[in-house]
C-alpha positions as CSV (number, residue, x, y, z in Angstrom):
1,X,-23.4,2.2,-14.8
2,X,-24.7,1.4,-18.2
3,X,-27.9,3.3,-17.6
4,X,-25.9,6.4,-16.6
5,X,-23.7,6.1,-19.7
6,X,-26.8,5.6,-21.9
7,X,-28.4,8.7,-20.4
8,X,-25.3,10.8,-21.0
9,X,-25.1,9.6,-24.6
10,X,-28.7,10.5,-25.2
11,X,-28.2,13.9,-23.7
12,X,-25.2,14.5,-26.0
13,X,-27.3,13.4,-29.0
14,X,-30.0,15.8,-28.1
15,X,-27.6,18.7,-27.7
16,X,-25.9,17.8,-31.0
17,X,-29.3,17.6,-32.7
18,X,-30.3,21.0,-31.5
19,X,-27.0,22.5,-32.8
20,X,-27.5,20.7,-36.1
21,X,-31.0,22.3,-36.4
22,X,-29.6,25.7,-35.8
23,X,-27.0,25.2,-38.5
24,X,-29.7,23.9,-40.9
25,X,-32.0,26.9,-40.2
26,X,-29.1,29.2,-41.0
27,X,-28.9,27.5,-44.4
28,X,-25.2,26.5,-44.2
29,X,-23.6,23.0,-44.4
30,X,-21.2,21.5,-41.9
31,X,-18.1,22.2,-44.0
32,X,-19.0,25.9,-44.3
33,X,-19.6,26.1,-40.5
34,X,-16.3,24.4,-39.8
35,X,-14.5,26.9,-42.1
36,X,-16.1,29.9,-40.3
37,X,-15.1,28.5,-36.9
38,X,-11.6,27.4,-38.0
39,X,-12.4,23.8,-37.0
40,X,-11.8,20.5,-38.8
41,X,-15.1,19.3,-40.4
42,X,-14.9,16.2,-38.3
43,X,-15.4,18.2,-35.1
44,X,-18.7,19.6,-36.4
45,X,-19.8,16.1,-37.4
46,X,-18.9,14.5,-34.1
47,X,-20.7,17.2,-32.1
48,X,-23.9,16.9,-34.2
49,X,-23.9,13.1,-33.8
50,X,-23.3,13.3,-30.0
51,X,-19.9,11.6,-30.3
52,X,-18.1,14.6,-28.8
53,X,-19.4,17.0,-26.1
54,X,-19.0,20.7,-27.1
55,X,-17.6,23.2,-24.6
56,X,-19.4,26.3,-23.6
57,X,-17.1,28.2,-26.0
58,X,-18.0,25.9,-28.8
59,X,-21.7,26.5,-28.3
60,X,-21.3,30.3,-28.1
61,X,-19.1,30.3,-31.3
62,X,-21.5,27.9,-33.1
63,X,-24.6,29.9,-32.5
64,X,-22.8,33.2,-33.3
65,X,-21.6,31.7,-36.6
66,X,-25.1,30.7,-37.5
67,X,-26.4,34.2,-36.6
68,X,-28.5,32.8,-33.7
69,X,-26.7,33.9,-30.5
70,X,-30.0,34.0,-28.7
71,X,-30.1,30.2,-28.8
72,X,-26.9,29.9,-26.8
73,X,-28.4,30.4,-23.3
74,X,-30.7,27.3,-23.5
75,X,-28.0,25.2,-25.0
76,X,-25.6,26.2,-22.2
77,X,-28.1,25.0,-19.6
78,X,-28.3,21.6,-21.4
79,X,-24.5,21.4,-21.4
80,X,-24.4,22.2,-17.7
81,X,-26.8,19.4,-17.0
82,X,-24.6,17.0,-19.1
83,X,-21.5,18.1,-17.2
84,X,-23.2,17.6,-13.9
85,X,-23.7,13.9,-14.7
86,X,-20.6,13.1,-16.8
87,X,-17.4,15.1,-16.1
88,X,-14.5,14.0,-18.2
89,X,-11.2,13.9,-16.4
90,X,-9.3,15.7,-19.2
91,X,-11.8,18.6,-18.9
92,X,-11.8,18.7,-15.1
93,X,-8.0,18.5,-14.9
94,X,-7.4,21.6,-17.0
95,X,-7.5,23.4,-13.7
96,X,-5.4,20.8,-11.9
97,X,-6.0,18.1,-9.4
98,X,-6.0,20.5,-6.5
99,X,-9.1,22.2,-8.0
100,X,-10.9,18.8,-8.2
101,X,-10.0,18.1,-4.5
102,X,-11.5,21.5,-3.5
103,X,-14.7,20.6,-5.4
104,X,-14.9,17.2,-3.6
105,X,-14.4,19.1,-0.2
106,X,-17.5,21.2,-1.0
107,X,-19.6,18.1,-1.8
108,X,-18.4,16.4,1.4
109,X,-19.1,19.5,3.5
110,X,-22.7,19.6,2.4
111,X,-23.3,16.0,3.4
112,X,-23.9,14.6,6.9
113,X,-23.5,10.9,6.1
114,X,-21.0,9.7,3.5
115,X,-20.7,6.0,2.5
116,X,-17.7,5.0,0.5
117,X,-16.7,1.7,-1.2
118,X,-13.3,1.3,-2.8
119,X,-12.2,-2.1,-4.2
120,X,-8.7,-1.3,-5.4
121,X,-7.3,1.7,-3.6
122,X,-7.5,3.6,-0.4
123,X,-10.0,6.5,-0.5
124,X,-8.6,10.0,-0.5
125,X,-10.0,10.7,3.0
126,X,-7.8,8.1,4.5
127,X,-4.7,8.4,2.3
128,X,-1.2,9.4,3.6
129,X,0.6,12.1,1.8
130,X,3.0,9.7,0.0
131,X,0.2,7.3,-1.1
132,X,-1.8,10.3,-2.3
133,X,1.2,11.6,-4.3
134,X,1.5,8.3,-6.0
135,X,-2.2,8.4,-7.0
136,X,-2.0,11.9,-8.4
137,X,1.1,11.2,-10.4
138,X,-0.6,8.1,-11.9
139,X,-3.7,10.1,-12.8
140,X,-1.7,12.9,-14.4
141,X,0.2,10.3,-16.6
142,X,-3.0,8.6,-17.6
143,X,-4.8,11.8,-18.6
144,X,-1.8,13.7,-20.0
145,X,-2.5,16.5,-17.5
146,X,-0.1,19.0,-16.0
147,X,1.0,17.5,-12.6
148,X,0.3,19.7,-9.6
149,X,1.2,17.0,-7.1
150,X,2.2,19.1,-4.1
151,X,-0.9,21.3,-4.3
152,X,-3.2,18.4,-4.9
153,X,-1.8,16.5,-1.9
154,X,-2.2,19.5,0.3
155,X,-5.8,19.9,-0.8
156,X,-6.5,16.2,-0.2
157,X,-5.0,16.4,3.3
158,X,-7.1,19.5,4.0
159,X,-10.2,17.4,3.2
160,X,-9.2,15.0,6.0
161,X,-9.5,17.6,8.7
162,X,-13.3,17.0,8.7
163,X,-12.7,13.6,10.1
164,X,-11.5,15.2,13.4
165,X,-14.0,18.1,13.5
166,X,-16.7,17.9,16.2
167,X,-20.2,17.4,14.8
168,X,-22.7,14.8,13.6
169,X,-21.1,14.0,10.3
170,X,-20.4,10.3,9.8
171,X,-18.4,8.2,7.4
172,X,-18.9,4.5,6.7
173,X,-16.0,3.4,4.6
174,X,-15.6,-0.1,3.0
175,X,-12.4,-1.4,1.5
176,X,-11.6,-4.8,0.0
177,X,-8.6,-6.6,1.3
178,X,-7.3,-6.4,-2.3
179,X,-6.9,-2.6,-1.9
180,X,-4.4,-3.4,0.9
181,X,-2.4,-5.7,-1.3
182,X,-2.2,-4.1,-4.7
183,X,1.3,-2.7,-5.4
184,X,0.2,0.9,-6.1
185,X,3.0,2.4,-4.1
186,X,6.4,1.2,-2.8
187,X,6.4,-1.2,0.2
188,X,7.3,1.4,2.9
189,X,4.5,3.7,1.6
190,X,2.0,0.8,1.7
191,X,3.1,-0.1,5.3
192,X,2.6,3.5,6.4
193,X,-0.7,3.7,4.6
194,X,-2.1,0.6,6.3
195,X,-0.9,1.9,9.7
196,X,-2.9,5.0,8.9
197,X,-6.0,2.9,8.4
198,X,-5.5,1.2,11.8
199,X,-5.5,4.6,13.4
200,X,-8.5,5.8,11.3
201,X,-10.5,2.7,12.5
202,X,-10.6,4.2,16.0
203,X,-12.0,7.6,15.0
204,X,-15.5,8.2,16.5
205,X,-16.9,9.6,13.2
206,X,-15.5,6.8,11.0
207,X,-16.8,3.2,10.6
208,X,-14.2,1.3,8.7
209,X,-14.9,-2.1,7.2
210,X,-12.6,-4.4,5.3
211,X,-14.1,-7.0,3.0
212,X,-11.9,-10.1,3.1
213,X,-10.7,-11.7,-0.1
214,X,-12.2,-15.1,0.6
215,X,-15.5,-13.9,2.0
216,X,-18.6,-15.2,0.2
217,X,-20.0,-12.1,-1.3
218,X,-23.7,-11.5,-2.0
219,X,-22.9,-9.0,-4.8
220,X,-19.9,-8.4,-7.0
221,X,-17.6,-5.5,-6.0
222,X,-17.6,-4.1,-9.6
223,X,-16.3,-0.6,-9.0
224,X,-15.9,2.0,-6.3
225,X,-18.5,4.7,-5.5
226,X,-19.4,7.4,-2.9
227,X,-22.9,8.0,-1.6
228,X,-23.7,11.4,-0.2
229,X,-26.8,11.5,2.1
230,X,-28.8,9.3,-0.3
231,X,-28.9,12.4,-2.6
232,X,-26.0,11.9,-4.9
233,X,-23.6,9.1,-6.0
234,X,-20.2,9.8,-7.4
235,X,-18.5,7.1,-9.5
236,X,-14.9,7.4,-10.8
237,X,-14.3,5.6,-14.0
238,X,-11.1,5.6,-16.1
239,X,-12.2,8.5,-18.4
240,X,-14.6,10.5,-16.3
241,X,-16.5,11.1,-13.0
242,X,-20.2,10.2,-13.0
243,X,-22.5,12.1,-10.7
244,X,-25.8,10.3,-10.3
245,X,-28.9,11.7,-8.7
246,X,-31.9,9.8,-9.9
247,X,-33.7,8.1,-6.9
248,X,-33.6,4.6,-8.6
249,X,-29.8,5.0,-9.2
250,X,-29.1,6.0,-5.6
251,X,-31.3,3.2,-4.3
252,X,-29.4,0.6,-6.4
253,X,-26.0,1.8,-5.1
254,X,-27.3,1.9,-1.5
255,X,-28.4,-1.7,-1.9
256,X,-25.0,-2.8,-3.2
257,X,-23.3,-0.9,-0.3
258,X,-25.5,-2.5,2.4
259,X,-24.9,-6.0,1.0
260,X,-21.1,-5.5,0.9
261,X,-21.1,-4.1,4.4
262,X,-22.6,-7.3,5.7
263,X,-19.5,-9.2,4.5
264,X,-17.0,-6.7,6.0
265,X,-14.9,-7.0,9.2
266,X,-14.9,-4.1,11.7
267,X,-13.1,-2.9,14.8
268,X,-10.7,-5.5,16.3
269,X,-11.2,-8.0,13.4
270,X,-10.5,-5.3,10.8
271,X,-7.4,-4.2,12.7
272,X,-6.2,-7.8,12.8
273,X,-6.5,-8.1,9.0
274,X,-4.9,-4.7,8.5
275,X,-1.9,-5.7,10.7
276,X,-1.5,-8.9,8.7
277,X,-1.5,-7.0,5.5
278,X,1.1,-4.6,6.7
279,X,3.3,-7.5,7.8
280,X,3.1,-8.9,4.3
281,X,4.5,-5.7,2.9
282,X,7.2,-5.5,5.6
């Protein structure tokens, strides 16, 4: 995770440095540029130092104000690469949660094997409508985004149809027992959600594992992640979504997943643990 964040920060600094060079070549200072663009001077400073990522519109306006519009194309490519690795939730959610769910569906459709590890909540592919609604409302509050809960839930449930479609796509999903016990929804919702997991554990395309709380673990379950065909890893952090694609990054996440999978319970043992968790909520 730290490597990914460092790489994103370096990319922001590089982009900011290029914009600063364009401004300097135009012979104008930061305050003058800010006045031309109608921005506070602090925004120019933050972008140049890599402390704030510019938008595509910011880059286009910046280069035009510096009379160098031909520079915008290359900078927009760099911005696209930055966005592909680090996508801030506030930026993603401008179009709503439903749009994010449709984007995830496209990524899932392109993969044949999907590995998922979640330590604190049920992954979207296995969520009930009520549990999903609770997650979307929480996320909207956290990011001050406009809630589109009904549309987002519908889009998330549409993703789940792939679990029942014939084909060779496979899901290996790991949860910690803690994810079953955190009070992230009312008790009746948690009971129904766990019952949904029991049913999902019998699906031919799904291998569902539960990591018990008191199991001796070979590696710490630091955070959740999704691995798509050993080509891409998605990591959801509080402020953003990381999309990692370097071979060494993927190999490290695959190693962690395989180690955690060794400590998980499957099939009848997993269903027994699920049933006990549901009874604790009841």
